[in-house]
Backbone as CSV, one residue per row, in Angstrom:
resi,resn,N_x,N_y,N_z,CA_x,CA_y,CA_z,C_x,C_y,C_z
1,MET,-10.573,21.448,8.616,-11.002,22.754,9.005,-10.198,23.821,8.275
2,ALA,-8.972,23.472,7.926,-8.172,24.423,7.181,-8.753,24.556,5.791
3,GLY,-8.695,25.752,5.245,-9.207,25.974,3.912,-10.656,26.429,3.902
4,LYS,-11.254,26.719,5.027,-12.635,27.179,5.057,-12.742,28.632,4.616
5,GLY,-11.672,29.386,4.732,-11.718,30.819,4.492,-11.855,31.189,3.040
6,GLY,-11.623,30.288,2.118,-11.746,30.604,0.703,-10.407,31.034,0.147
7,LYS,-9.976,32.291,0.399,-8.702,32.787,-0.100,-7.592,32.355,0.839
8,LYS,-6.446,32.049,0.240,-5.291,31.731,1.070,-4.507,33.012,1.306
9,LYS,-3.960,33.160,2.483,-3.238,34.374,2.836,-1.756,34.173,2.568
10,ASP,-1.138,35.163,1.959,0.307,35.151,1.760,0.989,35.575,3.040
11,ALA,2.188,35.079,3.239,2.954,35.490,4.401,3.394,36.944,4.249
12,SER,3.566,37.423,2.991,3.997,38.803,2.775,2.862,39.793,2.997
13,ASP,1.602,39.384,2.853,0.460,40.278,3.044,0.201,40.565,4.521
14,ALA,0.457,39.617,5.370,0.115,39.759,6.779,0.808,40.937,7.460
15,PRO,2.145,41.165,7.298,2.761,42.300,7.989,2.238,43.642,7.502
16,LYS,1.973,43.792,6.196,1.472,45.058,5.680,0.092,45.357,6.256
17,LYS,-0.776,44.368,6.279,-2.134,44.574,6.759,-2.136,44.841,8.259
18,ALA,-1.299,44.148,9.006,-1.246,44.361,10.445,-0.712,45.761,10.737
19,GLY,0.293,46.211,9.990,0.851,47.551,10.183,-0.140,48.627,9.798
20,SER,-0.878,48.419,8.717,-1.858,49.420,8.293,-3.007,49.492,9.282
21,GLY,-3.376,48.386,9.888,-4.433,48.383,10.904,-4.020,49.182,12.124
22,LYS,-2.768,49.062,12.527,-2.270,49.825,13.674,-2.203,51.306,13.340
23,LEU,-1.797,51.631,12.103,-1.726,53.019,11.674,-3.124,53.641,11.626
24,LEU,-4.091,52.875,11.106,-5.458,53.381,11.067,-6.007,53.588,12.479
25,ALA,-5.671,52.723,13.377,-6.129,52.877,14.758,-5.511,54.123,15.376
26,LEU,-4.236,54.404,15.081,-3.569,55.593,15.596,-4.197,56.853,15.000
27,VAL,-4.454,56.846,13.693,-5.090,57.995,13.037,-6.477,58.224,13.622
28,GLN,-7.209,57.163,13.827,-8.553,57.281,14.380,-8.514,57.883,15.779
29,MET,-7.568,57.447,16.600,-7.483,57.956,17.961,-7.095,59.434,17.968
30,VAL,-6.122,59.826,17.136,-5.701,61.227,17.067,-6.854,62.103,16.591
31,CYS,-7.566,61.638,15.579,-8.701,62.412,15.066,-9.791,62.536,16.117
32,ALA,-10.053,61.509,16.854,-11.072,61.567,17.900,-10.675,62.572,18.972
33,VAL,-9.404,62.574,19.372,-8.933,63.533,20.384,-9.044,64.955,19.858
34,LEU,-8.614,65.191,18.598,-8.700,66.534,18.011,-10.153,66.998,17.887
35,ALA,-11.065,66.083,17.520,-12.473,66.448,17.409,-13.035,66.840,18.765
36,VAL,-12.693,66.113,19.812,-13.177,66.442,21.153,-12.609,67.781,21.606
37,LEU,-11.314,68.036,21.352,-10.707,69.312,21.731,-11.343,70.473,20.966
38,SER,-11.592,70.262,19.676,-12.241,71.323,18.878,-13.632,71.613,19.395
39,ALA,-14.384,70.574,19.724,-15.728,70.767,20.267,-15.662,71.491,21.603
40,ALA,-14.665,71.186,22.424,-14.516,71.852,23.719,-14.186,73.325,23.538
41,VAL,-13.285,73.653,22.606,-12.929,75.050,22.346,-14.144,75.810,21.838
42,LEU,-14.905,75.194,20.934,-16.107,75.857,20.416,-17.137,76.066,21.527
43,ALA,-17.298,75.094,22.404,-18.255,75.236,23.506,-17.810,76.339,24.461
44,LEU,-16.511,76.415,24.778,-16.011,77.457,25.669,-16.197,78.840,25.040
45,GLY,-15.933,78.909,23.735,-16.093,80.201,23.058,-17.547,80.598,22.928
46,ALA,-18.421,79.642,22.704,-19.831,79.956,22.516,-20.486,80.435,23.804
47,PHE,-20.082,79.887,24.913,-20.692,80.253,26.181,-19.875,81.286,26.952
48,ASP,-18.722,81.669,26.394,-17.832,82.667,27.007,-17.585,82.319,28.473
49,VAL,-17.045,81.142,28.685,-16.831,80.600,30.023,-15.632,81.281,30.672
50,GLY,-15.838,81.749,31.856,-14.783,82.269,32.713,-13.993,83.411,32.091
51,SER,-12.733,83.449,32.456,-11.864,84.554,32.016,-11.165,84.239,30.705
52,ALA,-11.552,83.158,30.043,-10.889,82.797,28.803,-11.171,83.808,27.701
53,ALA,-12.321,84.379,27.704,-12.729,85.383,26.722,-12.479,84.907,25.309
54,LEU,-12.916,83.704,25.061,-12.696,83.113,23.751,-13.709,83.585,22.720
55,ALA,-14.775,84.173,23.156,-15.820,84.582,22.215,-15.278,85.579,21.209
56,ASN,-14.534,86.565,21.661,-13.972,87.569,20.745,-12.876,86.961,19.879
57,THR,-12.085,86.048,20.443,-10.990,85.438,19.697,-11.534,84.492,18.635
58,LEU,-12.585,83.787,18.963,-13.127,82.793,18.039,-13.841,83.414,16.844
59,HIS,-14.243,84.673,16.935,-14.890,85.294,15.784,-13.953,85.301,14.600
60,ALA,-12.708,85.482,14.851,-11.739,85.584,13.753,-11.362,84.208,13.221
61,ILE,-11.183,83.258,14.119,-10.673,81.939,13.676,-11.682,80.812,13.909
62,ALA,-12.940,81.053,13.920,-13.969,80.052,14.219,-14.014,78.950,13.176
63,LEU,-13.610,79.272,11.962,-13.646,78.242,10.920,-12.638,77.128,11.173
64,VAL,-11.532,77.420,11.830,-10.492,76.402,12.059,-11.006,75.290,12.979
65,PRO,-11.540,75.570,14.180,-12.024,74.464,14.999,-13.221,73.743,14.389
66,ILE,-14.080,74.518,13.671,-15.227,73.874,13.025,-14.758,72.927,11.927
67,ALA,-13.834,73.396,11.082,-13.290,72.548,10.007,-12.565,71.344,10.601
68,LEU,-11.785,71.587,11.656,-11.067,70.484,12.315,-12.051,69.476,12.892
69,LEU,-13.139,69.957,13.495,-14.153,69.066,14.051,-14.806,68.235,12.955
70,VAL,-15.166,68.844,11.844,-15.808,68.131,10.744,-14.846,67.126,10.117
71,ILE,-13.637,67.555,9.831,-12.651,66.658,9.189,-12.326,65.480,10.095
72,CYS,-12.074,65.761,11.363,-11.735,64.671,12.288,-12.918,63.741,12.519
73,GLY,-14.122,64.296,12.557,-15.308,63.444,12.711,-15.469,62.482,11.546
74,PHE,-15.319,63.022,10.321,-15.398,62.146,9.146,-14.240,61.143,9.111
75,ALA,-13.051,61.581,9.525,-11.901,60.670,9.540,-12.142,59.510,10.506
76,VAL,-12.735,59.824,11.651,-13.046,58.755,12.618,-14.055,57.791,12.016
77,ILE,-15.057,58.331,11.344,-16.091,57.480,10.756,-15.507,56.585,9.665
78,PHE,-14.691,57.167,8.775,-14.177,56.396,7.641,-13.047,55.441,8.016
79,THR,-12.310,55.728,9.058,-11.234,54.809,9.455,-11.739,53.694,10.362
80,ALA,-12.947,53.839,10.870,-13.479,52.813,11.774,-13.562,51.458,11.093
81,SER,-13.986,51.425,9.824,-14.091,50.136,9.134,-12.719,49.509,8.921
82,GLY,-11.714,50.337,8.640,-10.354,49.804,8.470,-9.802,49.234,9.758
83,VAL,-10.077,49.938,10.857,-9.608,49.454,12.161,-10.309,48.143,12.498
84,ARG,-11.617,48.101,12.268,-12.367,46.869,12.550,-11.905,45.734,11.645
85,ALA,-11.565,46.057,10.397,-11.080,45.020,9.487,-9.752,44.459,9.984
86,GLY,-8.881,45.324,10.484,-7.616,44.856,11.048,-7.828,43.971,12.261
87,GLU,-8.761,44.384,13.126,-9.083,43.561,14.292,-9.677,42.228,13.861
88,LEU,-10.534,42.272,12.836,-11.147,41.051,12.333,-10.094,40.101,11.772
89,ARG,-9.118,40.644,11.036,-8.038,39.790,10.507,-7.239,39.146,11.636
90,ARG,-6.946,39.944,12.676,-6.205,39.378,13.808,-7.016,38.266,14.474
91,LEU,-8.318,38.510,14.630,-9.163,37.484,15.240,-9.254,36.235,14.370
92,GLU,-9.326,36.421,13.045,-9.357,35.266,12.146,-8.059,34.473,12.228
93,GLU,-6.927,35.180,12.318,-5.637,34.486,12.449,-5.575,33.709,13.752
94,GLN,-6.060,34.329,14.831,-6.074,33.636,16.116,-6.990,32.420,16.069
95,LEU,-8.132,32.575,15.410,-9.069,31.460,15.283,-8.442,30.322,14.486
96,ALA,-7.768,30.646,13.381,-7.114,29.603,12.576,-6.027,28.905,13.388
97,GLU,-5.284,29.683,14.179,-4.232,29.085,15.023,-4.845,28.163,16.077
98,MET,-5.937,28.608,16.680,-6.594,27.783,17.697,-7.204,26.529,17.082
99,GLU,-7.752,26.643,15.867,-8.289,25.466,15.184,-7.170,24.467,14.901
100,ALA,-6.005,24.963,14.478,-4.877,24.073,14.214,-4.441,23.371,15.505
101,ARG,-4.382,24.123,16.602,-4.026,23.509,17.888,-5.055,22.456,18.286
102,LEU,-6.330,22.804,18.135,-7.399,21.876,18.502,-7.330,20.612,17.649
103,ASP,-7.103,20.766,16.343,-6.963,19.597,15.468,-5.810,18.715,15.919
104,GLY,-4.697,19.335,16.281,-3.546,18.569,16.762,-3.857,17.821,18.042
105,ARG,-4.529,18.503,18.966,-4.867,17.854,20.233,-5.864,16.725,20.038
106,VAL,-6.826,16.931,19.157,-7.801,15.869,18.882,-7.096,14.662,18.274
107,ALA,-6.179,14.908,17.342,-5.438,13.806,16.721,-4.609,13.059,17.771
108,GLU,-3.985,13.806,18.694,-3.221,13.163,19.768,-4.129,12.324,20.659
109,ALA,-5.294,12.876,20.999,-6.225,12.150,21.869,-6.716,10.876,21.189
110,VAL,-7.012,10.956,19.905,-7.467,9.771,19.169,-6.358,8.727,19.133
111,ALA,-5.122,9.173,18.908,-3.999,8.236,18.878,-3.821,7.561,20.247
112,LYS,-3.924,8.350,21.327,-3.796,7.779,22.672,-4.901,6.773,22.952
113,VAL,-6.124,7.127,22.591,-7.253,6.215,22.816,-7.051,4.935,22.021
114,ASP,-6.601,5.069,20.782,-6.363,3.881,19.960,-5.287,2.995,20.556
115,THR,-4.214,3.595,21.086,-3.158,2.765,21.679,-3.643,2.083,22.945
116,HIS,-4.426,2.790,23.761,-4.914,2.176,25.000,-5.985,1.135,24.728
117,ILE,-6.847,1.400,23.806,-7.957,0.491,23.533,-7.533,-0.633,22.598
118,GLY,-6.523,-0.415,21.780,-6.126,-1.401,20.784,-5.852,-2.775,21.376
119,ASP,-5.038,-2.854,22.433,-4.717,-4.140,23.061,-5.958,-4.757,23.695
120,ASP,-6.723,-3.931,24.395,-7.944,-4.430,25.025,-8.937,-4.921,23.977
121,TYR,-9.018,-4.222,22.885,-9.954,-4.596,21.822,-9.575,-5.951,21.233
122,GLN,-8.288,-6.179,21.004,-7.844,-7.467,20.472,-8.131,-8.589,21.467
123,ALA,-7.889,-8.320,22.753,-8.163,-9.337,23.772,-9.659,-9.657,23.817
124,VAL,-10.485,-8.648,23.728,-11.934,-8.864,23.745,-12.363,-9.657,22.514
125,ARG,-11.789,-9.349,21.348,-12.137,-10.082,20.131,-11.757,-11.552,20.244
126,GLU,-10.558,-11.833,20.791,-10.128,-13.228,20.952,-11.034,-13.950,21.948
127,ASN,-11.347,-13.277,23.049,-12.236,-13.873,24.044,-13.609,-14.128,23.438
128,ASN,-14.095,-13.200,22.664,-15.376,-13.348,21.993,-15.350,-14.534,21.033
129,LYS,-14.244,-14.699,20.322,-14.126,-15.824,19.388,-14.168,-17.152,20.139
130,LEU,-13.450,-17.241,21.272,-13.469,-18.469,22.074,-14.866,-18.763,22.614
131,LEU,-15.533,-17.714,23.112,-16.878,-17.907,23.632,-17.842,-18.321,22.523
132,GLN,-17.657,-17.773,21.339,-18.515,-18.141,20.201,-18.318,-19.619,19.854
133,GLU,-17.064,-20.085,19.869,-16.792,-21.493,19.572,-17.423,-22.404,20.634
134,LYS,-17.294,-22.011,21.920,-17.891,-22.803,22.988,-19.407,-22.849,22.849
135,LEU,-19.992,-21.721,22.501,-21.441,-21.668,22.313,-21.878,-22.576,21.170
136,GLU,-21.138,-22.560,20.069,-21.482,-23.425,18.936,-21.359,-24.898,19.315
137,GLN,-20.318,-25.249,20.083,-20.153,-26.638,20.535,-21.312,-27.035,21.443
138,PHE,-21.684,-26.167,22.355,-22.790,-26.451,23.265,-24.087,-26.624,22.484
139,GLN,-24.342,-25.733,21.531,-25.558,-25.842,20.730,-25.572,-27.145,19.928
140,GLN,-24.429,-27.525,19.371,-24.365,-28.775,18.596,-24.608,-29.981,19.507
141,ALA,-24.021,-29.963,20.717,-24.229,-31.063,21.657,-25.709,-31.160,22.051
142,GLU,-26.347,-30.035,22.317,-27.762,-30.036,22.666,-28.606,-30.539,21.497
143,LYS,-28.239,-30.157,20.310,-28.979,-30.616,19.124,-28.843,-32.128,18.967
144,ASN,-27.639,-32.635,19.175,-27.405,-34.089,19.088,-28.226,-34.823,20.146
145,LYS,-28.261,-34.265,21.373,-29.044,-34.889,22.435,-30.521,-34.936,22.055
146,MET,-31.019,-33.835,21.508,-32.428,-33.783,21.120,-32.730,-34.787,20.018
147,VAL,-31.810,-34.930,19.058,-32.025,-35.897,17.970,-32.058,-37.308,18.545
148,GLU,-31.133,-37.623,19.466,-31.116,-38.950,20.093,-32.411,-39.192,20.869
149,GLU,-32.853,-38.187,21.640,-34.091,-38.337,22.410,-35.281,-38.559,21.485
150,MET,-35.316,-37.815,20.384,-36.420,-37.993,19.442,-36.396,-39.386,18.827
151,ASP,-35.199,-39.876,18.496,-35.103,-41.235,17.941,-35.580,-42.261,18.961
152,LYS,-35.169,-42.108,20.241,-35.609,-43.021,21.290,-37.132,-42.975,21.450
153,LEU,-37.677,-41.759,21.459,-39.125,-41.622,21.602,-39.860,-42.225,20.418
154,ARG,-39.332,-42.088,19.214,-39.971,-42.707,18.043,-39.956,-44.236,18.171
155,ALA,-38.800,-44.741,18.630,-38.706,-46.195,18.797,-39.706,-46.675,19.855
156,LEU,-39.780,-45.950,20.978,-40.743,-46.311,22.021,-42.179,-46.180,21.513
157,ASN,-42.431,-45.163,20.746,-43.756,-44.965,20.173,-44.122,-46.138,19.257
158,GLY,-43.148,-46.580,18.447,-43.391,-47.741,17.575,-43.683,-48.988,18.383
159,GLU,-42.932,-49.204,19.472,-43.160,-50.370,20.319,-44.546,-50.294,20.966
160,LEU,-44.914,-49.093,21.452,-46.232,-48.925,22.060,-47.341,-49.207,21.059
161,GLU,-47.176,-48.742,19.837,-48.181,-49.006,18.805,-48.317,-50.516,18.574
162,GLU,-47.185,-51.203,18.535,-47.209,-52.669,18.351,-47.929,-53.338,19.508
163,GLN,-47.614,-52.924,20.724,-48.238,-53.521,21.899,-49.736,-53.252,21.918
164,ILE,-50.113,-51.991,21.538,-51.548,-51.653,21.500,-52.248,-52.504,20.454
165,LYS,-51.636,-52.711,19.309,-52.241,-53.543,18.254,-52.401,-54.979,18.750
166,LYS,-51.329,-55.497,19.378,-51.391,-56.874,19.884,-52.476,-56.993,20.946
167,TRP,-52.550,-56.049,21.839,-53.538,-56.077,22.906,-54.946,-55.996,22.328
168,ALA,-55.133,-55.066,21.350,-56.455,-54.915,20.740,-56.854,-56.201,20.027
169,ILE,-55.930,-56.772,19.272,-56.235,-58.011,18.546,-56.495,-59.141,19.542
170,GLY,-55.679,-59.204,20.583,-55.851,-60.245,21.604,-57.177,-60.102,22.327
171,SER,-57.572,-58.889,22.674,-58.833,-58.716,23.384,-60.021,-58.971,22.467
172,VAL,-59.930,-58.630,21.200,-61.019,-58.940,20.269,-61.108,-60.461,20.100
173,ASP,-59.978,-61.119,19.941,-59.977,-62.582,19.795,-60.556,-63.233,21.047
174,GLN,-60.225,-62.692,22.184,-60.706,-63.251,23.441,-62.218,-63.076,23.551
175,LEU,-62.722,-61.936,23.169,-64.170,-61.689,23.220,-64.912,-62.617,22.251
176,VAL,-64.335,-62.803,21.113,-64.988,-63.641,20.111,-64.952,-65.110,20.569
177,SER,-63.948,-65.545,21.181,-63.827,-66.941,21.566,-64.544,-67.271,22.863
178,GLU,-64.990,-66.393,23.638,-65.692,-66.658,24.894,-67.110,-67.089,24.582
179,PRO,-67.633,-68.053,25.378,-68.997,-68.477,25.146,-69.995,-67.429,25.648
180,GLY,-71.013,-67.275,24.978,-72.083,-66.368,25.376,-71.872,-64.967,24.836
181,THR,-70.905,-64.775,24.043,-70.684,-63.439,23.484,-70.978,-63.436,22.018
182,GLU,-71.711,-64.379,21.557,-71.989,-64.462,20.141,-72.991,-63.440,19.689
183,GLY,-73.759,-62.956,20.580,-74.776,-62.010,20.212,-74.255,-60.563,20.196
184,ILE,-73.068,-60.349,20.491,-72.515,-58.984,20.491,-72.170,-58.589,19.079
185,LYS,-72.682,-57.470,18.734,-72.403,-56.987,17.406,-71.363,-55.882,17.519
186,VAL,-70.488,-55.929,16.603,-69.446,-54.905,16.573,-69.895,-53.810,15.638
187,ALA,-69.920,-52.600,16.105,-70.411,-51.505,15.301,-69.391,-50.991,14.349
């Protein structure tokens, strides 16, 4: 995750940028306050509110609050990006720090899981190997039994064929040798 930002940050750049961000934020705040005060003075003078009697006073110096309002307004607008950039840098630094912490914690968790599972995994593998050997022995024994049974059945089948042949030959001989069966034709 480290190195996603593209440019690497120098340790010497960070204090200057952080200080300039704070300075820009201070300038922005002062300008915003001055702009609001200038607008308030102009509004009071324009409407001649109460006993202030600013209308007559402002005729002479009206350019000062107007200029101050314009300058401070533009200063607020132009410093806003610098302030946001400083905030963005701080957030990026915090994000990089949190990513580093998260990477460390993930690595610790993986190491813990490996240590806990490692012994169990080896035991399961050994047990699996023993069960595999037993299964192979059982399969071989069953195969041997089947081969023996097939051999026995073949032998019995051969004996049955012999007996059937003997019986068939004996019964044909018996039919042929009996009196009165001479007229039987074999198809």
